[in-house]
GUTORDREN-50214 format. One record per residue (C-alpha): residue number from 1; residue in three letters; x, y, z. Coordinates in steps of 0.25 Angstrom, whole numbers. Layout:
<rec num="NUM" residu="ALA" x="X" y="Y" z="Z"/>
...
This chain:
<rec num="1" residu="UNK" x="49" y="73" z="-4"/>
<rec num="2" residu="UNK" x="47" y="77" z="-18"/>
<rec num="3" residu="UNK" x="39" y="89" z="-22"/>
<rec num="4" residu="UNK" x="27" y="82" z="-26"/>
<rec num="5" residu="UNK" x="26" y="74" z="-13"/>
<rec num="6" residu="UNK" x="27" y="87" z="-5"/>
<rec num="7" residu="UNK" x="15" y="92" z="-13"/>
<rec num="8" residu="UNK" x="6" y="79" z="-10"/>
<rec num="9" residu="UNK" x="-3" y="77" z="2"/>
<rec num="10" residu="UNK" x="-5" y="62" z="6"/>
<rec num="11" residu="UNK" x="-17" y="58" z="14"/>
<rec num="12" residu="UNK" x="-20" y="44" z="19"/>
<rec num="13" residu="UNK" x="-32" y="38" z="27"/>
<rec num="14" residu="UNK" x="-36" y="25" z="33"/>
<rec num="15" residu="UNK" x="-49" y="19" z="37"/>
<rec num="16" residu="UNK" x="-55" y="5" z="41"/>
<rec num="17" residu="UNK" x="-60" y="-2" z="29"/>
<rec num="18" residu="UNK" x="-75" y="0" z="25"/>
<rec num="19" residu="UNK" x="-77" y="-15" z="26"/>
<rec num="20" residu="UNK" x="-83" y="-15" z="40"/>
<rec num="21" residu="UNK" x="-79" y="-30" z="42"/>
<rec num="22" residu="UNK" x="-64" y="-27" z="39"/>
<rec num="23" residu="UNK" x="-63" y="-13" z="45"/>
<rec num="24" residu="UNK" x="-55" y="-18" z="57"/>
<rec num="25" residu="UNK" x="-45" y="-25" z="48"/>
<rec num="26" residu="UNK" x="-44" y="-16" z="35"/>
<rec num="27" residu="UNK" x="-40" y="-2" z="34"/>
<rec num="28" residu="UNK" x="-41" y="7" z="21"/>
<rec num="29" residu="UNK" x="-31" y="17" z="18"/>
<rec num="30" residu="UNK" x="-31" y="28" z="8"/>
<rec num="31" residu="UNK" x="-21" y="38" z="4"/>
<rec num="32" residu="UNK" x="-19" y="49" z="-7"/>
<rec num="33" residu="UNK" x="-9" y="60" z="-11"/>
<rec num="34" residu="UNK" x="-14" y="74" z="-14"/>
<rec num="35" residu="UNK" x="-8" y="85" z="-22"/>
<rec num="36" residu="UNK" x="-13" y="100" z="-23"/>
<rec num="37" residu="UNK" x="-20" y="102" z="-37"/>
<rec num="38" residu="UNK" x="-19" y="117" z="-41"/>
<rec num="39" residu="UNK" x="-29" y="115" z="-52"/>
<rec num="40" residu="UNK" x="-40" y="110" z="-43"/>
<rec num="41" residu="UNK" x="-35" y="118" z="-30"/>
<rec num="42" residu="UNK" x="-36" y="105" z="-22"/>
<rec num="43" residu="UNK" x="-29" y="92" z="-19"/>
<rec num="44" residu="UNK" x="-28" y="81" z="-29"/>
<rec num="45" residu="UNK" x="-26" y="66" z="-26"/>
<rec num="46" residu="UNK" x="-14" y="61" z="-34"/>
<rec num="47" residu="UNK" x="-13" y="47" z="-27"/>
<rec num="48" residu="UNK" x="-21" y="38" z="-19"/>
<rec num="49" residu="UNK" x="-18" y="25" z="-11"/>
<rec num="50" residu="UNK" x="-28" y="16" z="-4"/>
<rec num="51" residu="UNK" x="-28" y="2" z="3"/>
<rec num="52" residu="UNK" x="-31" y="-7" z="14"/>
<rec num="53" residu="UNK" x="-24" y="-11" z="27"/>
<rec num="54" residu="UNK" x="-28" y="-25" z="32"/>
<rec num="55" residu="UNK" x="-25" y="-29" z="46"/>
<rec num="56" residu="UNK" x="-20" y="-43" z="44"/>
<rec num="57" residu="UNK" x="-16" y="-45" z="58"/>
<rec num="58" residu="UNK" x="-30" y="-44" z="63"/>
<rec num="59" residu="UNK" x="-36" y="-50" z="51"/>
<rec num="60" residu="UNK" x="-29" y="-63" z="53"/>
<rec num="61" residu="UNK" x="-37" y="-64" z="66"/>
<rec num="62" residu="UNK" x="-50" y="-63" z="59"/>
<rec num="63" residu="UNK" x="-48" y="-70" z="46"/>
<rec num="64" residu="UNK" x="-43" y="-84" z="45"/>
<rec num="65" residu="UNK" x="-41" y="-81" z="30"/>
<rec num="66" residu="UNK" x="-35" y="-68" z="27"/>
<rec num="67" residu="UNK" x="-39" y="-70" z="12"/>
<rec num="68" residu="UNK" x="-54" y="-69" z="16"/>
<rec num="69" residu="UNK" x="-51" y="-55" z="22"/>
<rec num="70" residu="UNK" x="-43" y="-51" z="10"/>
<rec num="71" residu="UNK" x="-55" y="-55" z="1"/>
<rec num="72" residu="UNK" x="-64" y="-45" z="9"/>
<rec num="73" residu="UNK" x="-56" y="-33" z="6"/>
<rec num="74" residu="UNK" x="-53" y="-30" z="-9"/>
<rec num="75" residu="UNK" x="-51" y="-39" z="-21"/>
<rec num="76" residu="UNK" x="-36" y="-35" z="-21"/>
<rec num="77" residu="UNK" x="-33" y="-38" z="-7"/>
<rec num="78" residu="UNK" x="-40" y="-51" z="-9"/>
<rec num="79" residu="UNK" x="-31" y="-54" z="-21"/>
<rec num="80" residu="UNK" x="-19" y="-50" z="-13"/>
<rec num="81" residu="UNK" x="-22" y="-60" z="-2"/>
<rec num="82" residu="UNK" x="-19" y="-72" z="-11"/>
<rec num="83" residu="UNK" x="-5" y="-66" z="-13"/>
<rec num="84" residu="UNK" x="-1" y="-62" z="1"/>
<rec num="85" residu="UNK" x="-9" y="-72" z="11"/>
<rec num="86" residu="UNK" x="-3" y="-84" z="15"/>
<rec num="87" residu="UNK" x="-7" y="-93" z="27"/>
<rec num="88" residu="UNK" x="-18" y="-82" z="30"/>
<rec num="89" residu="UNK" x="-7" y="-72" z="32"/>
<rec num="90" residu="UNK" x="1" y="-62" z="24"/>
<rec num="91" residu="UNK" x="16" y="-59" z="27"/>
<rec num="92" residu="UNK" x="24" y="-46" z="27"/>
<rec num="93" residu="UNK" x="35" y="-50" z="16"/>
<rec num="94" residu="UNK" x="46" y="-40" z="15"/>
<rec num="95" residu="UNK" x="53" y="-38" z="2"/>
<rec num="96" residu="UNK" x="65" y="-30" z="7"/>
<rec num="97" residu="UNK" x="69" y="-39" z="19"/>
<rec num="98" residu="UNK" x="74" y="-53" z="19"/>
<rec num="99" residu="UNK" x="65" y="-59" z="31"/>
<rec num="100" residu="UNK" x="62" y="-74" z="33"/>
<rec num="101" residu="UNK" x="50" y="-71" z="41"/>
<rec num="102" residu="UNK" x="36" y="-67" z="36"/>
<rec num="103" residu="UNK" x="28" y="-57" z="44"/>
<rec num="104" residu="UNK" x="13" y="-58" z="44"/>
<rec num="105" residu="UNK" x="6" y="-46" z="39"/>
<rec num="106" residu="UNK" x="-1" y="-37" z="50"/>
<rec num="107" residu="UNK" x="-8" y="-30" z="38"/>
<rec num="108" residu="UNK" x="-10" y="-29" z="24"/>
<rec num="109" residu="UNK" x="-9" y="-15" z="17"/>
<rec num="110" residu="UNK" x="-15" y="-16" z="4"/>
<rec num="111" residu="UNK" x="-14" y="-4" z="-6"/>
<rec num="112" residu="UNK" x="-27" y="-4" z="-15"/>
<rec num="113" residu="UNK" x="-23" y="8" z="-23"/>
<rec num="114" residu="UNK" x="-11" y="18" z="-25"/>
<rec num="115" residu="UNK" x="-14" y="27" z="-37"/>
<rec num="116" residu="UNK" x="-6" y="40" z="-41"/>
<rec num="117" residu="UNK" x="-11" y="50" z="-51"/>
<rec num="118" residu="UNK" x="-4" y="47" z="-64"/>
<rec num="119" residu="UNK" x="2" y="62" z="-64"/>
<rec num="120" residu="UNK" x="9" y="59" z="-51"/>
<rec num="121" residu="UNK" x="14" y="45" z="-53"/>
<rec num="122" residu="UNK" x="29" y="41" z="-52"/>
<rec num="123" residu="UNK" x="31" y="53" z="-42"/>
<rec num="124" residu="UNK" x="32" y="44" z="-29"/>
<rec num="125" residu="UNK" x="18" y="47" z="-25"/>
<rec num="126" residu="UNK" x="14" y="32" z="-25"/>
<rec num="127" residu="UNK" x="26" y="29" z="-16"/>
<rec num="128" residu="UNK" x="23" y="40" z="-7"/>
<rec num="129" residu="UNK" x="8" y="35" z="-5"/>
<rec num="130" residu="UNK" x="13" y="22" z="-1"/>
<rec num="131" residu="UNK" x="23" y="28" z="9"/>
<rec num="132" residu="UNK" x="12" y="36" z="15"/>
<rec num="133" residu="UNK" x="3" y="24" z="16"/>
<rec num="134" residu="UNK" x="14" y="17" z="24"/>
<rec num="135" residu="UNK" x="14" y="28" z="34"/>
<rec num="136" residu="UNK" x="-1" y="28" z="36"/>
<rec num="137" residu="UNK" x="-5" y="13" z="35"/>
<rec num="138" residu="UNK" x="-1" y="3" z="46"/>
<rec num="139" residu="UNK" x="9" y="-6" z="39"/>
<rec num="140" residu="UNK" x="15" y="-14" z="51"/>
<rec num="141" residu="UNK" x="18" y="-28" z="46"/>
<rec num="142" residu="UNK" x="10" y="-25" z="33"/>
<rec num="143" residu="UNK" x="10" y="-30" z="19"/>
<rec num="144" residu="UNK" x="7" y="-19" z="9"/>
<rec num="145" residu="UNK" x="1" y="-24" z="-4"/>
<rec num="146" residu="UNK" x="-5" y="-18" z="-16"/>
<rec num="147" residu="UNK" x="-9" y="-22" z="-30"/>
<rec num="148" residu="UNK" x="1" y="-16" z="-40"/>
<rec num="149" residu="UNK" x="-9" y="-15" z="-51"/>
<rec num="150" residu="UNK" x="-11" y="-1" z="-58"/>
<rec num="151" residu="UNK" x="-25" y="5" z="-55"/>
<rec num="152" residu="UNK" x="-32" y="10" z="-67"/>
<rec num="153" residu="UNK" x="-36" y="24" z="-67"/>
<rec num="154" residu="UNK" x="-40" y="35" z="-77"/>
<rec num="155" residu="UNK" x="-25" y="37" z="-80"/>
<rec num="156" residu="UNK" x="-22" y="22" z="-82"/>
<rec num="157" residu="UNK" x="-28" y="15" z="-94"/>
<rec num="158" residu="UNK" x="-22" y="2" z="-92"/>
<rec num="159" residu="UNK" x="-14" y="-6" z="-82"/>
<rec num="160" residu="UNK" x="-2" y="-8" z="-91"/>
<rec num="161" residu="UNK" x="9" y="-18" z="-88"/>
<rec num="162" residu="UNK" x="19" y="-6" z="-87"/>
<rec num="163" residu="UNK" x="10" y="1" z="-77"/>
<rec num="164" residu="UNK" x="8" y="-12" z="-69"/>
<rec num="165" residu="UNK" x="23" y="-14" z="-69"/>
<rec num="166" residu="UNK" x="26" y="0" z="-65"/>
<rec num="167" residu="UNK" x="16" y="-1" z="-53"/>
<rec num="168" residu="UNK" x="23" y="-14" z="-48"/>
<rec num="169" residu="UNK" x="37" y="-8" z="-49"/>
<rec num="170" residu="UNK" x="32" y="4" z="-41"/>
<rec num="171" residu="UNK" x="28" y="-5" z="-30"/>
<rec num="172" residu="UNK" x="40" y="-14" z="-31"/>
<rec num="173" residu="UNK" x="49" y="-2" z="-29"/>
<rec num="174" residu="UNK" x="41" y="1" z="-16"/>
<rec num="175" residu="UNK" x="44" y="-13" z="-11"/>
<rec num="176" residu="UNK" x="31" y="-20" z="-15"/>
<rec num="177" residu="UNK" x="33" y="-35" z="-21"/>
<rec num="178" residu="UNK" x="24" y="-43" z="-29"/>
<rec num="179" residu="UNK" x="13" y="-52" z="-23"/>
<rec num="180" residu="UNK" x="5" y="-58" z="-35"/>
<rec num="181" residu="UNK" x="4" y="-51" z="-48"/>
<rec num="182" residu="UNK" x="-1" y="-38" z="-44"/>
<rec num="183" residu="UNK" x="0" y="-37" z="-29"/>
<rec num="184" residu="UNK" x="13" y="-31" z="-22"/>
<rec num="185" residu="UNK" x="16" y="-32" z="-7"/>
<rec num="186" residu="UNK" x="26" y="-25" z="2"/>
<rec num="187" residu="UNK" x="30" y="-27" z="17"/>
<rec num="188" residu="UNK" x="26" y="-14" z="24"/>
<rec num="189" residu="UNK" x="39" y="-14" z="31"/>
<rec num="190" residu="UNK" x="44" y="-8" z="18"/>
<rec num="191" residu="UNK" x="34" y="3" z="17"/>
<rec num="192" residu="UNK" x="39" y="17" z="21"/>
<rec num="193" residu="UNK" x="33" y="19" z="34"/>
<rec num="194" residu="UNK" x="37" y="5" z="39"/>
<rec num="195" residu="UNK" x="51" y="7" z="35"/>
<rec num="196" residu="UNK" x="51" y="21" z="41"/>
<rec num="197" residu="UNK" x="46" y="15" z="55"/>
<rec num="198" residu="UNK" x="56" y="3" z="54"/>
<rec num="199" residu="UNK" x="68" y="13" z="52"/>
<rec num="200" residu="UNK" x="63" y="22" z="62"/>
<rec num="201" residu="UNK" x="64" y="11" z="72"/>
<rec num="202" residu="UNK" x="78" y="10" z="68"/>
<rec num="203" residu="UNK" x="81" y="25" z="69"/>
<rec num="204" residu="UNK" x="82" y="26" z="54"/>
<rec num="205" residu="UNK" x="74" y="36" z="46"/>
<rec num="206" residu="UNK" x="70" y="35" z="31"/>
<rec num="207" residu="UNK" x="75" y="46" z="22"/>
<rec num="208" residu="UNK" x="65" y="57" z="19"/>
<rec num="209" residu="UNK" x="57" y="55" z="6"/>
<rec num="210" residu="UNK" x="63" y="63" z="-6"/>
């Protein structure tokens, strides 16, 4: 683990959705990375991640049309549905394996936002946030999805083509593939925690992070 990572504190929390009608199907998760700031004498948030986990296995019993459910959550998840729903289902499609069968998703894990303070970018924090998320959120038979579109903040004047390309390349290196123009998806079996569990069942350990 590099020196910066050893100085960071990561916090994650999960709670049922505030949308009462969906609270039995939808969970919200939030994560943040904190570092001690000597100037203020307190902790400073330098990265944040938030998203939703949707229990599709249970949702299929309640909704004849999953798109109707997606439409109730957020505009982004509604739009994503048009790319991933087929025959009222979505499938775990693994990029790294040559598998003829398709496995129905038990859940959709949608990352609404992953933001790293500009001062700390390109230092592995975004990757570490996703790794920590995979250790907290249930990813069993899950499809992980996100919109690879830069979020405007005080440090970003415009979503330049270069910035968009850089962001998509970042997620591609982590195993995400394109689904539509801006969305990217990943088989959760390729996420850190899932790979570690699978290897543990075979008596194999992942190397320690450097």
